[in-house]
N, C-alpha and C positions, 0 to 999 in steps of 0.2 A: 843301680837299677837292676831288677831281676831279669834273668833271661826269659824270653818268651818262647823258646823252642820247646820247653817241656809242657806248655799249656795244651790242653785238649780242645779240639774244636767240636762244637755241637752243631749238627746239621738236621734239617727237616727234609728227608728224602721224599716224602709223600705229599709235599705241599703243592706241587704243580698239578698232579691229577686231582687233588682235592679241590683246588680253586677252580680248575676247569669243569669239574663235575658240578660244583655249585653254580657256576655261570650258565652251564647248559640247562640245569634245572630251572633256574630263575628266568631264563630267556624262553623257556618252553611253556610258561603259563598261558600265553595266548595261543598256543598250538594244540591245546587239548581237544581231542575229537577230530582233528584233521589228519590227512594222510601223512603229513610231515612229522607227526608225533612218533611214528615208527622209527625215524632216524634219531629222535631224542632218546627213545628206549635203547637203541643200540649204543649210543654214546654214553649214557649214564651207566648202563650195565658194564660196558668195557672199562670205563674209568674206575668204577668201583672194584672190578676184578684186578686191574692194574695196581691199585692201591693195596689190595690184599696180598698180591704177589710181592710187592715191595716190602711189606711188613714181614712176610715170611722169610724173604731173603736176608733181612736184617735181624732175624731170629727174635722178633717181637710179634709173634703171630696173633696175640690177643688184640692188637690194634687193627687187625684185618677183620675181626668179628663184626663190628658195626657196619662194615661195608657189604657183608654177605646178604643181609635183608634188602639192601638197595639193589644189589645185582639181581636178586630174585624178583623183586617187585617190578623192576623195569626190564625184565628179560623179554625180548621180543618173540622168542620161540614159544613160550607158554604165557601169553599175555593175561593179565588180570583185567577184568572189566569193572571199573568203579565209576561212580558218577563224577561229574566235573568238579563238584565241590570237594569230594574226597580226594581227588587227584591234586587239587590246589593245596590242601592241607598236607598231603604227603610230599609235595614238592617243597614246601617250606620246611618241613621236618627233615627231609632228605638233604636239602642244602645246608641246614644247620649241622647235621651229622658230618657232611663233607668238611665244612669249615672247622668244626671242633676237633675232629680227628686229625685233620691236616696240621692244625696248629699244635696240638698236644703231642703228636707222635714225633719224637726227636731221638737222635742217637749220636753216639760219639763217632766222629770221622776217623777211620783208621788208615786213611790213604797215605799219611805221611806227616811230618812235622809241620807246624804252623809256620808259614813264611814270615821272616822278620825283615824290618827295614833297617838298613845300615845307616848309622848316624856318624858322620865324619866330622 
């Protein structure tokens, strides 16, 4: 049997902010036009920027590029005013971006060797 210590482990470091961003977006469909939508804007913008920073830290900055339009569109400091129908479409597209980039962005874990189970 081959030793498992030399195997590399693939991780998805941006999966958590991507899934959280998609959940926040999909949950916000009913909040469009209310005062609570401001908190959605903060959450989506921050999660998109967190993902972009993670991508930069792992030296794969191109995975952060799809997150920048999301951070700009949902930026609460300079809000865009779209109709409710446009926001609904943008929410679906944004959540698809979050999920797609979260699943596709993966990297090699360099924290150490893969732990092995001892068989006696």
